[in-house]
Each structure stands twice: as structure tokens, then as C-alpha cells.
C-alpha positions in Angstrom: 29.9 25.4 2.5 29.9 23.9 6.0 27.3 21.2 6.6 27.1 18.2 8.8 24.7 16.0 10.7 24.6 13.4 13.4 22.2 10.4 13.6 21.6 8.0 16.4 19.6 4.8 16.2 18.7 1.7 18.2 17.6 -1.7 16.9 16.1 -4.7 18.8 16.1 -8.1 17.2 13.0 -10.4 16.7 12.4 -13.7 15.0 8.8 -14.4 14.1 7.5 -11.5 16.3 9.3 -12.9 19.3 11.8 -10.6 20.9 15.4 -11.7 21.3 17.6 -10.4 24.1 19.8 -8.6 21.5 20.0 -4.9 20.7 22.4 -2.5 19.0 22.9 1.2 18.9 24.9 3.4 16.5 25.9 7.0 16.4 27.2 8.5 13.1 28.6 12.0 12.6 29.3 13.5 9.1 30.9 16.9 8.5 31.5 18.4 5.0 33.4 21.7 4.4 34.2 23.1 1.0 35.3 26.2 -0.9 34.6 26.8 -4.5 36.0 29.8 -6.3 35.4 30.7 -10.0 37.8 33.3 -11.3 37.2 34.5 -14.9 37.8 37.4 -17.3 35.6 38.2 -20.2 35.6 39.8 -23.7 32.5 41.5 -24.9 31.5 40.1 -28.3 28.0 41.5 -28.7 26.8 44.8 -27.2 23.4 45.9 -28.6 20.4 47.5 -27.0 18.7 44.7 -25.1 21.4 42.1 -25.6 25.0 41.5 -24.4 27.2 38.5 -24.9 30.6 37.9 -23.5 33.2 35.1 -23.9 34.7 34.1 -20.6 37.9 32.2 -19.7 39.4 31.5 -16.4 39.8 28.8 -13.6 37.8 27.2 -10.9 39.2 26.1 -7.6 37.6 23.4 -5.4 38.6 22.4 -1.9 36.6 19.8 0.0 37.1 18.0 3.3 34.7 15.2 4.4 34.9 13.6 7.8 32.8 10.8 9.3 33.0 9.0 12.6 30.9 6.3 14.1 30.3 4.3 17.3 28.3 1.0 17.4 27.4 -0.6 20.7 25.2 -3.5 21.7 24.6 -6.5 23.9 23.3 -10.1 23.8 21.2 -10.4 26.9 23.3 -9.1 29.8 26.6 -9.6 27.9 27.9 -6.4 26.3 29.5 -6.7 22.9 32.7 -4.7 22.5 32.1 -1.2 21.0 33.1 -0.7 17.4 34.4 2.7 16.5 35.9 4.2 13.4 36.5 7.3 11.4 37.2 8.2 7.8 38.3 11.3 6.0 38.4 12.4 2.3 40.1 15.6 1.1 40.2 17.0 -2.4 41.9 20.1 -3.9 41.2 20.7 -7.5 42.0 23.3 -10.3 40.2 23.4 -13.6 40.6 25.7 -16.7 37.2 27.1 -17.9 35.7 28.6 -21.1 32.2 29.8 -21.5 29.6 32.5 -22.3 27.7 35.0 -20.2 25.2 37.7 -21.1 21.8 39.2 -20.7 18.7 39.6 -22.8 16.6 42.7 -21.9 12.9 42.9 -22.8 9.8 45.0 -22.2 8.9 48.5 -23.3 11.8 50.2 -21.3 14.1 47.1 -21.5 13.9 47.1 -17.7 13.3 43.4 -17.4 16.2 41.1 -18.3 17.3 37.5 -18.3 20.9 37.0 -17.2 22.7 33.8 -18.2 26.1 32.2 -17.7 27.5 28.8 -18.8 31.0 27.5 -18.5 32.7 24.1 -19.1 36.1 23.0 -18.0 38.6 20.4 -17.2 42.0 20.0 -15.5 42.2 18.1 -12.3 38.6 17.1 -12.9 37.5 14.9 -15.9 34.8 17.5 -16.6 33.0 20.4 -14.8 30.3 22.7 -15.9 28.2 25.5 -14.4 25.0 27.1 -15.5 23.2 30.1 -14.1 19.9 31.7 -15.4 17.3 33.9 -13.9 15.2 37.0 -14.1 16.0 40.6 -13.2 14.7 44.1 -13.1 16.6 47.4 -13.7 15.7 50.5 -11.7 17.5 53.9 -12.3 19.8 53.3 -9.3 20.0 49.5 -8.9 19.2 46.1 -10.4 17.5 43.2 -8.6 18.0 39.7 -9.9 17.0 36.2 -8.9 18.8 33.2 -10.4 19.2 29.5 -10.2 22.7 28.0 -10.2 23.8 24.5 -11.1 27.4 23.3 -10.7 28.6 19.8 -11.6 31.9 18.0 -11.2 32.9 14.7 -12.8 36.1 13.7 -10.9 38.7 11.1 -11.8 37.5 7.6 -11.0 39.2 5.8 -8.1 39.3 8.8 -5.9 37.5 9.4 -2.6 34.8 11.4 -4.5 33.6 10.4 -8.0 31.2 13.2 -8.9 29.1 15.8 -7.2 26.7 18.6 -8.0 25.4 21.7 -6.2 22.3 23.7 -7.1 20.1 26.4 -5.6 18.7 29.9 -5.8 20.5 33.2 -5.5 19.2 36.7 -5.1 21.3 39.8 -5.7 21.2 43.6 -5.8 23.6 45.8 -7.8 23.7 49.5 -6.8 24.7 52.3 -9.1 26.0 55.7 -8.1 
């Protein structure tokens, strides 16, 4: 993930609707970069027509870098106020052990439609983390198409630069068979 934004704003001061010869401007920039890797292996515990269930175990790696910088300027009448600038940075690298379940439930006359699911929980450098994925898919002779929703949550140790965070969103995938 690589996201960021920049905001600029200006304020003028008033008292009782009467303008004062005071104004202030600020410019703030935020940049967030992260990598999240989930590495797991699985053991198939249930393999029946229309239903599979696997036990998963593995690890999740989290690497986050946040940067913010700002500049505030202003004046009182024609007298400029000294600029205020600053910057901050927070970095986090994290490893967690995971256990969970994954599988799929097929339905319909040909068992072509299916519901994939995945759930894991873990801990380690985090106090707690969990991830859930569920969706809907369709199997053709030569491929599968699936649309899912993913939610990932981290509860990090208190007192750090980042307390907790979550990510969620859609995913679309195609698996080809030959």
C-alpha cells in the first residue's frame, strides 16, 4: 500500500463578525507505505463433494512507515509571525504466528457456484490479529472466477506509535486450469 495526501488551508480571524487583521495558513503532507505478507500452509481435514475444509498455520509479516510534515504561517496585520514547521515519522515491523481455517462450500445443480472462506487469528509482536475473507465464485471447465471481501485487523501493543488498525475491501480473482 502506498497512500498519501496533502491539505492546505487558510483561516482569517473575526470577533463578533468584525474581521481582525490576523490570518494563518497551514500545509500538511501525510505519506503511508506498508507491506503485509501472509504465509501459510494447510492440511485438508474434509474433502467431500461440495465441501472442503483445511486447517492453516503460518505467519504474517507487517511493515509500515508513516511520515507527516507540516508548515504553518501567518501574520498579525503587516507583521509576519515566524513560520512553524515540523515532521514526524512512525515505523513498525511485525511478525505474528497464525492458525485458522479455509475452505469452500459448493452449491447448485452442477456444484458450479461456491462460497470461499478464510479465517485466521494470531499473535506475536501484535497483541492480536485476525483476518477474514468470504465471497462468491463460479467454476467453469477451464477457470474459476471469484469475488470476495477481505477484512484484516491488528491490535498492536499499547504505547507504540500505532495502537490498532484495520484494512478492508473487495478482491476479484480468476484461476485458470490447463
